[in-house]
C-alpha positions, 0 to 999 in steps of 0.5 A: 285456618279460617274457612267460608262455605257457600251453597246455593240450590234451586228451590222451585220452578220460579228459579228462586234460590236458597243460600246457605252460608257457613263461616268457621275460624274467624275472630271477626265477622259482621253478621249484618253484612252476611244477612244483607248480601246472602239473606238468612242467618250466618252460622259458624264457630267464631265470635261475631261483632254486630254492633255496626250497621251495614254501611252499604246503601243502594244508590242511583248512578251519579254523574259528576261534573268531570263526566265520570259516572259512578255507582256501587254494585255487588259482583260475585266471583267464580266461587260465589262470594261477593265483593262490593265494588264501585263502577267508574265509567269511561272518561278522557284525560281532557275531562279529568284534568285538562289533558288530551282527548284520549281515554284515561288509560285505566279504560284501555286494556289489551288495546280495547277501550272499555266503558267501565271498570270496577274498583273495590270499595274496601281494602280486601280481606282474605276468604279461602285464600282469595281477596274480597271487598267487604266492610268492617273486615280486617284488611289482608296484609303480609302478602307479597305483590306477586302473590296478591296479584295471583290471588286476584287473578284466581277469582275469575276472568276480569279480576285483578289486583288494582293497577297503577292506572286505576289508582291514578284514575281515582286520585285524579277524580278526588282531586278534580271534585275537591274530595281528597279522602281523609283517613286513619292517619293517627292511630284510628283517627284523622290527624286534622280532626280527631272526631273522625275515627274508625274502629281500631282492631290492632296496631292503630289499624282500623277495620275496612270502611269503619270510618266516616264518609270523608274517608272515601274518594267522594266524601259519600258513604258509598265511595271508595274507602280507606285510600288515605292512611290505615295501611299502605296499598300495593299496586300492579304495573308500576315500579322504579328500576335503576332510578327510572319509573316504569309502567306497562301500556295503558291498563294492561297490568289488569291482564295476567301478563309477564311482569317479572323482573325482566318481563317484556311488558315493562316500559319507561314513563315518558314526558310529553316529548317522548323522553324517558323520565327518571328520578334524581335523589341526592343525599340531602333528601332532594328529589327531582323528576326530570327527563334530562339525560343522565350525566356523570354528576347524576346522583342516585340515593334514597330519601323522601320529601313532601310532594310540594318540595319535589322538583318537577322538571318535565311536562308529562301527561303520563305522570298526571295519569298515574297521580305522580305529581303534587296533587296533595302538597303535604303528601309524602314522596319517597324514592329509592333511585339506586340500582335495583327494582323498587315497587310502590306503596300508596296512601300511607298508614295509620301513623303518617299524619299529613304525609298520608294521602291518596297521592302519598307514594313510597318507591322502596319495596322489593317485590317480595316484601311483606308487612302487616302495614301493607295490603291491597285491593282487587278490581274487575272489568267485564272482558269483551 
């Protein structure tokens, strides 16, 4: 089993520290990354690949036209291991997409409004059974949604698996700023421009953050990487149950609340008139998103289509908050509206071409599903 050990000790009265880092059993480790984050040398028994330069730069905060203040920071968890995170400052729906003046729900947790949240810059890798946001590492895949959520909570207060509200925030920022991310959509390359490529390690998947700047949410090197293609990403706090999309209040999925099958925190997604939204899927692959009541003729099936071909038959600010609309017309929407519980994956994978994208959505996974093509990332907030 792969293992990392970190020891930090004080070496003088000036409060300086000495850090010792040891990694054993890894088949890939970026030595430049370790030196940059910890200083000194990395020691271990696994082979290292140092051909890539560390793609992390200290940057000044950027305030964009939509009012979102962003900067890249390093946050250490309770076990002394760092993650590279992107800070997003509070923004309203009005500033983000012309909605109401309320804060985007990603910034409201447990009824409290937060000034900032932090989202992993990279799909997370596994270190000592916990997830970390580090570049040029293999994403952690083949783990079930509930297990991934528990691994994130175990990192310490404020840590959690990226939520549906947080994904919606980043997708809307990219759309607003005209920087919808490219990505690994053709076995290591971007389908629309093969000159954009990352470092492939297996099955056409690429190492986290190994692609160009256009593979980030803001088309800058310090943006959030790999939201389009490469691997699908699980989220916490959203599902389809018996054809009805459900989420939780605001960004309460960032807390360790009961989101089991019959957990009381689940609530319906609603339109602007307060009516419940539902999916209607017929056997010809036609998907409608509507708030009209069900009738005996309502069809429940499973199929997919491009977002541009889905029928949006209701007005819903909540759907917009969650990026459940045709922000990318060619991105794919797949829905299972039959009886049962279906969790979402978002972003697409390394073979999906134009169907991949930050708006790409796949509602057909059981909560226990695992796959080498599905991963996740952690997020963080500073508890009040």
